[in-house]
All heavy atoms as a GROMACS GRO file, in nm:
protein
  600
    1MET      N    1  11.947  -3.260  -1.594
    1MET     CA    2  11.870  -3.171  -1.513
    1MET      C    3  11.724  -3.209  -1.527
    1MET      O    4  11.678  -3.243  -1.638
    1MET     CB    5  11.890  -3.025  -1.562
    1MET     CG    6  11.804  -2.928  -1.490
    1MET     SD    7  11.838  -2.757  -1.534
    1MET     CE    8  11.780  -2.751  -1.700
    2GLY      N    9  11.646  -3.206  -1.419
    2GLY     CA   10  11.506  -3.235  -1.422
    2GLY      C   11  11.423  -3.111  -1.391
    2GLY      O   12  11.474  -3.013  -1.341
    3THR      N   13  11.292  -3.116  -1.422
    3THR     CA   14  11.207  -3.000  -1.412
    3THR      C   15  11.078  -3.029  -1.334
    3THR      O   16  11.034  -3.143  -1.324
    3THR     CB   17  11.171  -2.942  -1.546
    3THR    OG1   18  11.088  -3.044  -1.616
    3THR    CG2   19  11.291  -2.910  -1.632
    4TYR      N   20  11.014  -2.923  -1.289
    4TYR     CA   21  10.881  -2.921  -1.234
    4TYR      C   22  10.809  -2.806  -1.304
    4TYR      O   23  10.875  -2.700  -1.321
    4TYR     CB   24  10.887  -2.894  -1.081
    4TYR     CG   25  10.756  -2.851  -1.022
    4TYR    CD1   26  10.660  -2.946  -0.989
    4TYR    CD2   27  10.724  -2.720  -1.006
    4TYR    CE1   28  10.539  -2.911  -0.937
    4TYR    CE2   29  10.599  -2.680  -0.956
    4TYR     CZ   30  10.510  -2.775  -0.921
    4TYR     OH   31  10.387  -2.739  -0.874
    5PRO      N   32  10.690  -2.814  -1.342
    5PRO     CA   33  10.590  -2.918  -1.321
    5PRO      C   34  10.577  -3.016  -1.437
    5PRO      O   35  10.480  -3.089  -1.444
    5PRO     CB   36  10.462  -2.837  -1.302
    5PRO     CG   37  10.478  -2.724  -1.401
    5PRO     CD   38  10.626  -2.694  -1.399
    6ASP      N   39  10.670  -3.019  -1.526
    6ASP     CA   40  10.653  -3.099  -1.648
    6ASP      C   41  10.723  -3.235  -1.646
    6ASP      O   42  10.696  -3.320  -1.732
    6ASP     CB   43  10.709  -3.022  -1.769
    6ASP     CG   44  10.635  -2.891  -1.791
    6ASP    OD1   45  10.511  -2.891  -1.777
    6ASP    OD2   46  10.700  -2.791  -1.821
    7GLY      N   47  10.811  -3.260  -1.550
    7GLY     CA   48  10.881  -3.388  -1.540
    7GLY      C   49  10.971  -3.415  -1.658
    7GLY      O   50  10.996  -3.527  -1.696
    8HIS      N   51  11.024  -3.310  -1.718
    8HIS     CA   52  11.120  -3.325  -1.830
    8HIS      C   53  11.260  -3.346  -1.780
    8HIS      O   54  11.297  -3.291  -1.676
    8HIS     CB   55  11.117  -3.200  -1.917
    8HIS     CG   56  10.991  -3.182  -1.990
    8HIS    ND1   57  10.953  -3.059  -2.046
    8HIS    CD2   58  10.885  -3.265  -2.023
    8HIS    CE1   59  10.838  -3.072  -2.104
    8HIS    NE2   60  10.794  -3.195  -2.089
    9ILE      N   61  11.339  -3.421  -1.856
    9ILE     CA   62  11.480  -3.438  -1.828
    9ILE      C   63  11.554  -3.373  -1.943
    9ILE      O   64  11.527  -3.402  -2.061
    9ILE     CB   65  11.519  -3.587  -1.816
    9ILE    CG1   66  11.451  -3.645  -1.695
    9ILE    CG2   67  11.670  -3.602  -1.807
    9ILE    CD1   68  11.468  -3.797  -1.683
   10TYR      N   69  11.646  -3.282  -1.910
   10TYR     CA   70  11.724  -3.209  -2.009
   10TYR      C   71  11.871  -3.258  -2.005
   10TYR      O   72  11.919  -3.301  -1.902
   10TYR     CB   73  11.722  -3.060  -1.983
   10TYR     CG   74  11.588  -2.998  -2.020
   10TYR    CD1   75  11.483  -3.000  -1.929
   10TYR    CD2   76  11.571  -2.943  -2.144
   10TYR    CE1   77  11.361  -2.944  -1.967
   10TYR    CE2   78  11.447  -2.886  -2.181
   10TYR     CZ   79  11.346  -2.889  -2.091
   10TYR     OH   80  11.224  -2.834  -2.127
   11ALA      N   81  11.936  -3.249  -2.120
   11ALA     CA   82  12.076  -3.287  -2.130
   11ALA      C   83  12.155  -3.176  -2.197
   11ALA      O   84  12.098  -3.093  -2.272
   11ALA     CB   85  12.091  -3.416  -2.214
   12SER      N   86  12.284  -3.169  -2.170
   12SER     CA   87  12.369  -3.067  -2.225
   12SER      C   88  12.506  -3.125  -2.255
   12SER      O   89  12.564  -3.192  -2.175
   12SER     CB   90  12.386  -2.950  -2.124
   12SER     OG   91  12.481  -2.858  -2.172
   13PRO      N   92  12.563  -3.092  -2.373
   13PRO     CA   93  12.696  -3.136  -2.410
   13PRO      C   94  12.806  -3.052  -2.336
   13PRO      O   95  12.917  -3.097  -2.325
   13PRO     CB   96  12.705  -3.124  -2.556
   13PRO     CG   97  12.611  -3.014  -2.590
   13PRO     CD   98  12.498  -3.026  -2.491
   14ASP      N   99  12.768  -2.932  -2.290
   14ASP     CA  100  12.869  -2.842  -2.238
   14ASP      C  101  12.828  -2.765  -2.114
   14ASP      O  102  12.902  -2.682  -2.063
   14ASP     CB  103  12.911  -2.741  -2.347
   14ASP     CG  104  12.792  -2.660  -2.398
   14ASP    OD1  105  12.683  -2.664  -2.336
   14ASP    OD2  106  12.808  -2.593  -2.501
   15GLY      N  107  12.708  -2.789  -2.060
   15GLY     CA  108  12.657  -2.720  -1.945
   15GLY      C  109  12.604  -2.582  -1.974
   15GLY      O  110  12.555  -2.517  -1.884
   16LEU      N  111  12.605  -2.541  -2.100
   16LEU     CA  112  12.551  -2.410  -2.138
   16LEU      C  113  12.428  -2.426  -2.227
   16LEU      O  114  12.331  -2.351  -2.214
   16LEU     CB  115  12.658  -2.330  -2.212
   16LEU     CG  116  12.786  -2.300  -2.131
   16LEU    CD1  117  12.888  -2.232  -2.219
   16LEU    CD2  118  12.751  -2.207  -2.014
   17ARG      N  119  12.433  -2.513  -2.322
   17ARG     CA  120  12.324  -2.537  -2.414
   17ARG      C  121  12.247  -2.664  -2.371
   17ARG      O  122  12.306  -2.770  -2.369
   17ARG     CB  123  12.375  -2.552  -2.558
   17ARG     CG  124  12.437  -2.427  -2.611
   17ARG     CD  125  12.505  -2.448  -2.746
   17ARG     NE  126  12.622  -2.532  -2.726
   17ARG     CZ  127  12.654  -2.638  -2.799
   17ARG    NH1  128  12.584  -2.673  -2.903
   17ARG    NH2  129  12.766  -2.709  -2.772
   18TRP      N  130  12.116  -2.652  -2.341
   18TRP     CA  131  12.036  -2.761  -2.289
   18TRP      C  132  11.929  -2.796  -2.392
   18TRP      O  133  11.872  -2.709  -2.454
   18TRP     CB  134  11.973  -2.726  -2.156
   18TRP     CG  135  12.076  -2.708  -2.048
   18TRP    CD1  136  12.148  -2.595  -2.019
   18TRP    CD2  137  12.124  -2.808  -1.960
   18TRP    NE1  138  12.235  -2.619  -1.916
   18TRP    CE2  139  12.221  -2.749  -1.875
   18TRP    CE3  140  12.089  -2.942  -1.939
   18TRP    CZ2  141  12.284  -2.818  -1.775
   18TRP    CZ3  142  12.154  -3.012  -1.838
   18TRP    CH2  143  12.248  -2.950  -1.761
   19HIS      N  144  11.893  -2.927  -2.400
   19HIS     CA  145  11.784  -2.973  -2.488
   19HIS      C  146  11.707  -3.080  -2.418
   19HIS      O  147  11.758  -3.146  -2.328
   19HIS     CB  148  11.839  -3.022  -2.623
   19HIS     CG  149  11.920  -3.146  -2.610
   19HIS    ND1  150  12.053  -3.144  -2.581
   19HIS    CD2  151  11.886  -3.277  -2.619
   19HIS    CE1  152  12.102  -3.268  -2.573
   19HIS    NE2  153  11.997  -3.351  -2.594
   20LEU      N  154  11.577  -3.086  -2.456
   20LEU     CA  155  11.491  -3.189  -2.395
   20LEU      C  156  11.540  -3.327  -2.435
   20LEU      O  157  11.545  -3.357  -2.557
   20LEU     CB  158  11.346  -3.165  -2.440
   20LEU     CG  159  11.243  -3.265  -2.390
   20LEU    CD1  160  11.230  -3.258  -2.239
   20LEU    CD2  161  11.110  -3.238  -2.458
   21ALA      N  162  11.574  -3.409  -2.339
   21ALA     CA  163  11.618  -3.544  -2.363
   21ALA      C  164  11.506  -3.647  -2.342
   21ALA      O  165  11.504  -3.749  -2.415
   21ALA     CB  166  11.737  -3.578  -2.274
   22PHE      N  167  11.414  -3.619  -2.247
   22PHE     CA  168  11.312  -3.720  -2.216
   22PHE      C  169  11.194  -3.652  -2.145
   22PHE      O  170  11.216  -3.568  -2.060
   22PHE     CB  171  11.369  -3.827  -2.125
   22PHE     CG  172  11.276  -3.943  -2.098
   22PHE    CD1  173  11.251  -4.037  -2.197
   22PHE    CD2  174  11.216  -3.956  -1.975
   22PHE    CE1  175  11.164  -4.143  -2.172
   22PHE    CE2  176  11.134  -4.063  -1.950
   22PHE     CZ  177  11.106  -4.154  -2.048
   23ASP      N  178  11.074  -3.689  -2.182
   23ASP     CA  179  10.952  -3.648  -2.110
   23ASP      C  180  10.902  -3.766  -2.031
   23ASP      O  181  10.854  -3.865  -2.085
   23ASP     CB  182  10.846  -3.605  -2.210
   23ASP     CG  183  10.718  -3.556  -2.146
   23ASP    OD1  184  10.702  -3.570  -2.020
   23ASP    OD2  185  10.630  -3.506  -2.220
   24SER      N  186  10.913  -3.755  -1.898
   24SER     CA  187  10.881  -3.867  -1.811
   24SER      C  188  10.728  -3.884  -1.790
   24SER      O  189  10.688  -3.984  -1.731
   24SER     CB  190  10.947  -3.850  -1.674
   24SER     OG  191  10.884  -3.744  -1.600
   25SER      N  192  10.648  -3.789  -1.834
   25SER     CA  193  10.505  -3.788  -1.806
   25SER      C  194  10.475  -3.782  -1.660
   25SER      O  195  10.365  -3.820  -1.616
   25SER     CB  196  10.433  -3.913  -1.869
   25SER     OG  197  10.454  -3.911  -2.009
   26GLN      N  198  10.567  -3.736  -1.579
   26GLN     CA  199  10.550  -3.719  -1.436
   26GLN      C  200  10.546  -3.570  -1.406
   26GLN      O  201  10.565  -3.488  -1.497
   26GLN     CB  202  10.669  -3.784  -1.364
   26GLN     CG  203  10.678  -3.934  -1.382
   26GLN     CD  204  10.580  -4.011  -1.294
   26GLN    OE1  205  10.595  -4.016  -1.174
   26GLN    NE2  206  10.482  -4.067  -1.358
   27THR      N  207  10.521  -3.534  -1.280
   27THR     CA  208  10.517  -3.392  -1.245
   27THR      C  209  10.656  -3.346  -1.199
   27THR      O  210  10.696  -3.236  -1.235
   27THR     CB  211  10.417  -3.371  -1.127
   27THR    OG1  212  10.291  -3.422  -1.169
   27THR    CG2  213  10.405  -3.225  -1.092
   28PHE      N  214  10.724  -3.425  -1.124
   28PHE     CA  215  10.856  -3.389  -1.070
   28PHE      C  216  10.964  -3.486  -1.120
   28PHE      O  217  10.943  -3.604  -1.125
   28PHE     CB  218  10.859  -3.401  -0.916
   28PHE     CG  219  10.763  -3.310  -0.849
   28PHE    CD1  220  10.636  -3.355  -0.815
   28PHE    CD2  221  10.802  -3.181  -0.811
   28PHE    CE1  222  10.549  -3.275  -0.744
   28PHE    CE2  223  10.714  -3.101  -0.744
   28PHE     CZ  224  10.586  -3.143  -0.709
   29VAL      N  225  11.081  -3.433  -1.146
   29VAL     CA  226  11.204  -3.512  -1.150
   29VAL      C  227  11.282  -3.466  -1.028
   29VAL      O  228  11.334  -3.354  -1.022
   29VAL     CB  229  11.285  -3.488  -1.279
   29VAL    CG1  230  11.416  -3.570  -1.276
   29VAL    CG2  231  11.204  -3.525  -1.400
   30ARG      N  232  11.288  -3.549  -0.926
   30ARG     CA  233  11.335  -3.507  -0.795
   30ARG      C  234  11.484  -3.533  -0.770
   30ARG      O  235  11.543  -3.462  -0.688
   30ARG     CB  236  11.253  -3.576  -0.686
   30ARG     CG  237  11.108  -3.533  -0.686
   30ARG     CD  238  11.041  -3.580  -0.561
   30ARG     NE  239  10.902  -3.548  -0.556
   30ARG     CZ  240  10.854  -3.440  -0.498
   30ARG    NH1  241  10.931  -3.353  -0.445
   30ARG    NH2  242  10.723  -3.419  -0.493
   31SER      N  243  11.537  -3.635  -0.833
   31SER     CA  244  11.674  -3.673  -0.794
   31SER      C  245  11.742  -3.750  -0.906
   31SER      O  246  11.674  -3.822  -0.982
   31SER     CB  247  11.669  -3.760  -0.668
   31SER     OG  248  11.794  -3.801  -0.632
   32PHE      N  249  11.872  -3.738  -0.919
   32PHE     CA  250  11.954  -3.820  -1.010
   32PHE      C  251  12.065  -3.887  -0.927
   32PHE      O  252  12.111  -3.832  -0.828
   32PHE     CB  253  12.022  -3.729  -1.112
   32PHE     CG  254  11.925  -3.672  -1.214
   32PHE    CD1  255  11.875  -3.548  -1.195
   32PHE    CD2  256  11.889  -3.744  -1.324
   32PHE    CE1  257  11.788  -3.492  -1.288
   32PHE    CE2  258  11.802  -3.690  -1.421
   32PHE     CZ  259  11.753  -3.565  -1.399
   33CYS      N  260  12.106  -4.002  -0.976
   33CYS     CA  261  12.215  -4.076  -0.910
   33CYS      C  262  12.289  -4.163  -1.012
   33CYS      O  263  12.218  -4.229  -1.094
   33CYS     CB  264  12.157  -4.165  -0.798
   33CYS     SG  265  12.278  -4.263  -0.711
   34ALA      N  266  12.419  -4.161  -1.013
   34ALA     CA  267  12.498  -4.249  -1.103
   34ALA      C  268  12.533  -4.374  -1.021
   34ALA      O  269  12.572  -4.371  -0.905
   34ALA     CB  270  12.623  -4.180  -1.144
   35PHE      N  271  12.512  -4.493  -1.086
   35PHE     CA  272  12.540  -4.620  -1.025
   35PHE      C  273  12.570  -4.723  -1.132
   35PHE      O  274  12.489  -4.750  -1.220
   35PHE     CB  275  12.420  -4.661  -0.939
   35PHE     CG  276  12.438  -4.789  -0.866
   35PHE    CD1  277  12.524  -4.800  -0.757
   35PHE    CD2  278  12.367  -4.904  -0.902
   35PHE    CE1  279  12.541  -4.919  -0.690
   35PHE    CE2  280  12.382  -5.024  -0.836
   35PHE     CZ  281  12.467  -5.030  -0.729
   36LYS      N  282  12.689  -4.784  -1.123
   36LYS     CA  283  12.731  -4.894  -1.209
   36LYS      C  284  12.708  -4.866  -1.357
   36LYS      O  285  12.646  -4.946  -1.428
   36LYS     CB  286  12.661  -5.026  -1.165
   36LYS     CG  287  12.710  -5.074  -1.033
   36LYS     CD  288  12.657  -5.212  -1.007
   36LYS     CE  289  12.713  -5.261  -0.870
   36LYS     NZ  290  12.676  -5.397  -0.842
   37GLY      N  291  12.754  -4.751  -1.406
   37GLY     CA  292  12.746  -4.721  -1.544
   37GLY      C  293  12.615  -4.667  -1.599
   37GLY      O  294  12.594  -4.650  -1.715
   38HIS      N  295  12.518  -4.643  -1.506
   38HIS     CA  296  12.388  -4.589  -1.546
   38HIS      C  297  12.362  -4.458  -1.468
   38HIS      O  298  12.411  -4.442  -1.355
   38HIS     CB  299  12.276  -4.688  -1.515
   38HIS     CG  300  12.271  -4.805  -1.606
   38HIS    ND1  301  12.339  -4.919  -1.585
   38HIS    CD2  302  12.204  -4.822  -1.721
   38HIS    CE1  303  12.317  -5.005  -1.679
   38HIS    NE2  304  12.234  -4.951  -1.766
   39LEU      N  305  12.277  -4.375  -1.524
   39LEU     CA  306  12.223  -4.262  -1.452
   39LEU      C  307  12.080  -4.292  -1.423
   39LEU      O  308  12.003  -4.335  -1.506
   39LEU     CB  309  12.231  -4.137  -1.543
   39LEU     CG  310  12.181  -4.006  -1.480
   39LEU    CD1  311  12.259  -3.969  -1.356
   39LEU    CD2  312  12.186  -3.893  -1.585
   40TYR      N  313  12.040  -4.276  -1.296
   40TYR     CA  314  11.904  -4.304  -1.249
   40TYR      C  315  11.836  -4.171  -1.216
   40TYR      O  316  11.899  -4.079  -1.166
   40TYR     CB  317  11.906  -4.395  -1.125
   40TYR     CG  318  11.945  -4.535  -1.157
   40TYR    CD1  319  12.082  -4.571  -1.165
   40TYR    CD2  320  11.854  -4.634  -1.180
   40TYR    CE1  321  12.121  -4.698  -1.193
   40TYR    CE2  322  11.894  -4.763  -1.205
   40TYR     CZ  323  12.026  -4.795  -1.214
   40TYR     OH  324  12.064  -4.923  -1.245
   41ALA      N  325  11.704  -4.165  -1.242
   41ALA     CA  326  11.623  -4.047  -1.205
   41ALA      C  327  11.501  -4.094  -1.129
   41ALA      O  328  11.435  -4.190  -1.168
   41ALA     CB  329  11.580  -3.975  -1.334
   42ALA      N  330  11.472  -4.021  -1.018
   42ALA     CA  331  11.352  -4.051  -0.941
   42ALA      C  332  11.247  -3.945  -0.981
   42ALA      O  333  11.274  -3.825  -0.978
   42ALA     CB  334  11.380  -4.037  -0.792
   43THR      N  335  11.129  -3.993  -1.019
   43THR     CA  336  11.020  -3.901  -1.062
   43THR      C  337  10.896  -3.930  -0.983
   43THR      O  338  10.880  -4.035  -0.923
   43THR     CB  339  10.991  -3.923  -1.212
   43THR    OG1  340  10.934  -4.051  -1.232
   43THR    CG2  341  11.116  -3.911  -1.298
   44SER      N  342  10.804  -3.832  -0.983
   44SER     CA  343  10.679  -3.853  -0.913
   44SER      C  344  10.567  -3.764  -0.963
   44SER      O  345  10.592  -3.661  -1.029
   44SER     CB  346  10.696  -3.833  -0.763
   44SER     OG  347  10.734  -3.701  -0.733
   45LYS      N  348  10.444  -3.806  -0.936
   45LYS     CA  349  10.324  -3.727  -0.953
   45LYS      C  350  10.221  -3.779  -0.857
   45LYS      O  351  10.246  -3.880  -0.788
   45LYS     CB  352  10.278  -3.724  -1.099
   45LYS     CG  353  10.228  -3.855  -1.154
   45LYS     CD  354  10.184  -3.835  -1.296
   45LYS     CE  355  10.128  -3.967  -1.352
   45LYS     NZ  356  10.084  -3.948  -1.491
   46GLY      N  357  10.105  -3.718  -0.852
   46GLY     CA  358  10.004  -3.757  -0.756
   46GLY      C  359   9.961  -3.902  -0.757
   46GLY      O  360   9.925  -3.959  -0.657
   47SER      N  361   9.962  -3.967  -0.875
   47SER     CA  362   9.917  -4.104  -0.888
   47SER      C  363  10.027  -4.207  -0.876
   47SER      O  364  10.000  -4.327  -0.889
   47SER     CB  365   9.846  -4.123  -1.023
   47SER     OG  366   9.935  -4.096  -1.128
   48GLY      N  367  10.153  -4.164  -0.856
   48GLY     CA  368  10.259  -4.264  -0.838
   48GLY      C  369  10.394  -4.208  -0.888
   48GLY      O  370  10.403  -4.103  -0.950
   49GLY      N  371  10.497  -4.284  -0.860
   49GLY     CA  372  10.632  -4.241  -0.899
   49GLY      C  373  10.705  -4.351  -0.979
   49GLY      O  374  10.662  -4.465  -0.982
   50MET      N  375  10.814  -4.311  -1.038
   50MET     CA  376  10.895  -4.407  -1.118
   50MET      C  377  11.042  -4.382  -1.092
   50MET      O  378  11.084  -4.270  -1.055
   50MET     CB  379  10.871  -4.384  -1.266
   50MET     CG  380  10.735  -4.420  -1.317
   50MET     SD  381  10.723  -4.417  -1.498
   50MET     CE  382  10.761  -4.246  -1.536
   51VAL      N  383  11.120  -4.486  -1.116
   51VAL     CA  384  11.270  -4.471  -1.122
   51VAL      C  385  11.299  -4.504  -1.270
   51VAL      O  386  11.260  -4.610  -1.320
   51VAL     CB  387  11.339  -4.563  -1.025
   51VAL    CG1  388  11.490  -4.553  -1.046
   51VAL    CG2  389  11.301  -4.528  -0.884
   52LEU      N  390  11.372  -4.417  -1.335
   52LEU     CA  391  11.417  -4.431  -1.469
   52LEU      C  392  11.567  -4.455  -1.474
   52LEU      O  393  11.640  -4.417  -1.384
   52LEU     CB  394  11.383  -4.306  -1.550
   52LEU     CG  395  11.239  -4.261  -1.547
   52LEU    CD1  396  11.226  -4.122  -1.602
   52LEU    CD2  397  11.154  -4.358  -1.625
   53ARG      N  398  11.616  -4.517  -1.584
   53ARG     CA  399  11.759  -4.547  -1.597
   53ARG      C  400  11.803  -4.518  -1.737
   53ARG      O  401  11.730  -4.537  -1.837
   53ARG     CB  402  11.781  -4.696  -1.566
   53ARG     CG  403  11.922  -4.742  -1.590
   53ARG     CD  404  11.940  -4.886  -1.548
   53ARG     NE  405  11.864  -4.977  -1.629
   53ARG     CZ  406  11.847  -5.105  -1.600
   53ARG    NH1  407  11.896  -5.157  -1.490
   53ARG    NH2  408  11.776  -5.182  -1.678
   54SER      N  409  11.925  -4.465  -1.749
   54SER     CA  410  11.986  -4.433  -1.881
   54SER      C  411  12.134  -4.461  -1.878
   54SER      O  412  12.202  -4.433  -1.781
   54SER     CB  413  11.960  -4.287  -1.916
   54SER     OG  414  12.024  -4.253  -2.033
   55ARG      N  415  12.186  -4.510  -1.989
   55ARG     CA  416  12.331  -4.523  -2.004
   55ARG      C  417  12.399  -4.392  -2.051
   55ARG      O  418  12.513  -4.365  -2.024
   55ARG     CB  419  12.365  -4.633  -2.100
   55ARG     CG  420  12.350  -4.771  -2.044
   55ARG     CD  421  12.421  -4.873  -2.132
   55ARG     NE  422  12.400  -5.007  -2.084
   55ARG     CZ  423  12.474  -5.066  -1.994
   55ARG    NH1  424  12.577  -5.000  -1.940
   55ARG    NH2  425  12.448  -5.188  -1.953
   56ASN      N  426  12.322  -4.311  -2.128
   56ASN     CA  427  12.382  -4.194  -2.191
   56ASN      C  428  12.314  -4.060  -2.157
   56ASN      O  429  12.352  -3.958  -2.209
   56ASN     CB  430  12.386  -4.213  -2.342
   56ASN     CG  431  12.252  -4.228  -2.406
   56ASN    OD1  432  12.149  -4.204  -2.342
   56ASN    ND2  433  12.247  -4.271  -2.529
   57GLY      N  434  12.207  -4.065  -2.076
   57GLY     CA  435  12.134  -3.944  -2.042
   57GLY      C  436  12.034  -3.899  -2.148
   57GLY      O  437  11.962  -3.802  -2.130
   58LEU      N  438  12.028  -3.973  -2.260
   58LEU     CA  439  11.938  -3.937  -2.368
   58LEU      C  440  11.824  -4.040  -2.388
   58LEU      O  441  11.712  -4.002  -2.417
   58LEU     CB  442  12.018  -3.926  -2.502
   58LEU     CG  443  12.129  -3.821  -2.498
   58LEU    CD1  444  12.209  -3.826  -2.626
   58LEU    CD2  445  12.075  -3.685  -2.471
   59ARG      N  446  11.856  -4.168  -2.373
   59ARG     CA  447  11.752  -4.272  -2.385
   59ARG      C  448  11.724  -4.328  -2.248
   59ARG      O  449  11.818  -4.376  -2.182
   59ARG     CB  450  11.802  -4.382  -2.478
   59ARG     CG  451  11.822  -4.334  -2.621
   59ARG     CD  452  11.859  -4.439  -2.714
   59ARG     NE  453  11.753  -4.541  -2.709
   59ARG     CZ  454  11.749  -4.646  -2.788
   59ARG    NH1  455  11.846  -4.670  -2.871
   59ARG    NH2  456  11.650  -4.733  -2.774
   60TRP      N  457  11.599  -4.323  -2.204
   60TRP     CA  458  11.561  -4.362  -2.069
   60TRP      C  459  11.466  -4.479  -2.071
   60TRP      O  460  11.383  -4.490  -2.162
   60TRP     CB  461  11.498  -4.243  -1.999
   60TRP     CG  462  11.595  -4.134  -1.972
   60TRP    CD1  463  11.630  -4.033  -2.058
   60TRP    CD2  464  11.669  -4.111  -1.851
   60TRP    NE1  465  11.725  -3.949  -1.999
   60TRP    CE2  466  11.748  -4.000  -1.874
   60TRP    CE3  467  11.674  -4.180  -1.730
   60TRP    CZ2  468  11.833  -3.949  -1.771
   60TRP    CZ3  469  11.760  -4.130  -1.634
   60TRP    CH2  470  11.838  -4.016  -1.657
   61GLU      N  471  11.475  -4.563  -1.968
   61GLU     CA  472  11.380  -4.676  -1.953
   61GLU      C  473  11.332  -4.681  -1.809
   61GLU      O  474  11.404  -4.643  -1.717
   61GLU     CB  475  11.448  -4.808  -1.990
   61GLU     CG  476  11.562  -4.847  -1.898
   61GLU     CD  477  11.623  -4.981  -1.931
   61GLU    OE1  478  11.550  -5.070  -1.978
   61GLU    OE2  479  11.745  -4.994  -1.911
   62ARG      N  480  11.207  -4.723  -1.794
   62ARG     CA  481  11.148  -4.736  -1.661
   62ARG      C  482  11.198  -4.868  -1.598
   62ARG      O  483  11.193  -4.972  -1.659
   62ARG     CB  484  10.998  -4.740  -1.673
   62ARG     CG  485  10.925  -4.742  -1.543
   62ARG     CD  486  10.777  -4.742  -1.562
   62ARG     NE  487  10.744  -4.716  -1.704
   62ARG     CZ  488  10.623  -4.706  -1.751
   62ARG    NH1  489  10.520  -4.723  -1.673
   62ARG    NH2  490  10.602  -4.685  -1.878
   63VAL      N  491  11.250  -4.856  -1.473
   63VAL     CA  492  11.297  -4.979  -1.405
   63VAL      C  493  11.220  -5.005  -1.279
   63VAL      O  494  11.229  -5.118  -1.222
   63VAL     CB  495  11.448  -4.968  -1.369
   63VAL    CG1  496  11.531  -4.972  -1.497
   63VAL    CG2  497  11.481  -4.848  -1.290
   64PHE      N  498  11.142  -4.909  -1.230
   64PHE     CA  499  11.057  -4.930  -1.108
   64PHE      C  500  10.941  -4.830  -1.114
   64PHE      O  501  10.958  -4.717  -1.154
   64PHE     CB  502  11.141  -4.910  -0.982
   64PHE     CG  503  11.062  -4.935  -0.857
   64PHE    CD1  504  11.035  -5.064  -0.815
   64PHE    CD2  505  11.017  -4.828  -0.782
   64PHE    CE1  506  10.963  -5.087  -0.699
   64PHE    CE2  507  10.946  -4.850  -0.665
   64PHE     CZ  508  10.918  -4.979  -0.624
   65GLU      N  509  10.824  -4.878  -1.071
   65GLU     CA  510  10.708  -4.790  -1.061
   65GLU      C  511  10.627  -4.834  -0.939
   65GLU      O  512  10.615  -4.950  -0.902
   65GLU     CB  513  10.622  -4.807  -1.187
   65GLU     CG  514  10.510  -4.715  -1.196
   65GLU     CD  515  10.441  -4.717  -1.334
   65GLU    OE1  516  10.481  -4.802  -1.421
   65GLU    OE2  517  10.353  -4.638  -1.358
   66ALA      N  518  10.565  -4.730  -0.871
   66ALA     CA  519  10.489  -4.759  -0.751
   66ALA      C  520  10.380  -4.654  -0.736
   66ALA      O  521  10.391  -4.543  -0.789
   66ALA     CB  522  10.579  -4.760  -0.624
   67LYS      N  523  10.279  -4.684  -0.657
   67LYS     CA  524  10.173  -4.592  -0.626
   67LYS      C  525  10.215  -4.481  -0.532
   67LYS      O  526  10.154  -4.376  -0.526
   67LYS     CB  527  10.051  -4.666  -0.568
   67LYS     CG  528   9.989  -4.765  -0.662
   67LYS     CD  529   9.922  -4.690  -0.776
   67LYS     CE  530   9.855  -4.792  -0.867
   67LYS     NZ  531   9.828  -4.740  -0.997
   68ASP      N  532  10.324  -4.504  -0.455
   68ASP     CA  533  10.376  -4.398  -0.367
   68ASP      C  534  10.444  -4.291  -0.450
   68ASP      O  535  10.543  -4.315  -0.514
   68ASP     CB  536  10.475  -4.462  -0.269
   68ASP     CG  537  10.534  -4.358  -0.171
   68ASP    OD1  538  10.494  -4.241  -0.176
   68ASP    OD2  539  10.618  -4.396  -0.090
   69PRO      N  540  10.388  -4.170  -0.448
   69PRO     CA  541  10.444  -4.065  -0.534
   69PRO      C  542  10.564  -3.993  -0.474
   69PRO      O  543  10.614  -3.902  -0.534
   69PRO     CB  544  10.327  -3.970  -0.548
   69PRO     CG  545  10.252  -3.981  -0.420
   69PRO     CD  546  10.266  -4.127  -0.380
   70ASN      N  547  10.607  -4.029  -0.355
   70ASN     CA  548  10.703  -3.952  -0.285
   70ASN      C  549  10.846  -4.003  -0.293
   70ASN      O  550  10.912  -4.034  -0.198
   70ASN     CB  551  10.664  -3.940  -0.137
   70ASN     CG  552  10.534  -3.868  -0.121
   70ASN    OD1  553  10.511  -3.765  -0.180
   70ASN    ND2  554  10.440  -3.924  -0.044
   71PHE      N  555  10.901  -4.011  -0.417
   71PHE     CA  556  11.041  -4.044  -0.436
   71PHE      C  557  11.113  -3.907  -0.430
   71PHE      O  558  11.102  -3.822  -0.515
   71PHE     CB  559  11.065  -4.105  -0.573
   71PHE     CG  560  11.006  -4.241  -0.588
   71PHE    CD1  561  10.918  -4.272  -0.687
   71PHE    CD2  562  11.043  -4.343  -0.500
   71PHE    CE1  563  10.865  -4.397  -0.702
   71PHE    CE2  564  10.989  -4.470  -0.514
   71PHE     CZ  565  10.900  -4.496  -0.615
   72TYR      N  566  11.190  -3.887  -0.326
   72TYR     CA  567  11.264  -3.765  -0.305
   72TYR      C  568  11.411  -3.771  -0.340
   72TYR      O  569  11.472  -3.674  -0.376
   72TYR     CB  570  11.245  -3.712  -0.162
   72TYR     CG  571  11.105  -3.664  -0.137
   72TYR    CD1  572  11.018  -3.741  -0.059
   72TYR    CD2  573  11.058  -3.545  -0.190
   72TYR    CE1  574  10.890  -3.698  -0.037
   72TYR    CE2  575  10.928  -3.503  -0.169
   72TYR     CZ  576  10.846  -3.578  -0.089
   72TYR     OH  577  10.716  -3.536  -0.070
   73CYS      N  578  11.471  -3.887  -0.318
   73CYS     CA  579  11.614  -3.897  -0.343
   73CYS      C  580  11.655  -4.040  -0.377
   73CYS      O  581  11.580  -4.133  -0.352
   73CYS     CB  582  11.698  -3.846  -0.227
   73CYS     SG  583  11.685  -3.944  -0.078
   74LEU      N  584  11.768  -4.054  -0.436
   74LEU     CA  585  11.826  -4.185  -0.467
   74LEU      C  586  11.963  -4.194  -0.400
   74LEU      O  587  12.036  -4.096  -0.400
   74LEU     CB  588  11.844  -4.205  -0.619
   74LEU     CG  589  11.717  -4.206  -0.701
   74LEU    CD1  590  11.755  -4.196  -0.848
   74LEU    CD2  591  11.638  -4.333  -0.673
   75GLN      N  592  11.992  -4.304  -0.340
   75GLN     CA  593  12.125  -4.319  -0.278
   75GLN      C  594  12.184  -4.451  -0.317
   75GLN      O  595  12.118  -4.550  -0.333
   75GLN     CB  596  12.119  -4.318  -0.123
   75GLN     CG  597  12.093  -4.178  -0.078
   75GLN     CD  598  12.096  -4.173   0.077
   75GLN    OE1  599  12.044  -4.261   0.143
   75GLN    NE2  600  12.166  -4.072   0.127
   0.00000   0.00000   0.00000
């Protein structure tokens, strides 16, 4: 799950108890998408956006960054 206005990504082992998994340093976490064994997250803020990737939803790495802050979805 992602948040606004903090750009945090939360994880849950059971869908009831949630904990902070990652602070993206962005304003929005707009979208998630599973692809080839990874979970991707699209994030944005006024100065640019990022696409993050994780194998387990807990450890995230940046895979793309751009000045365009309008990442709304991943397909």
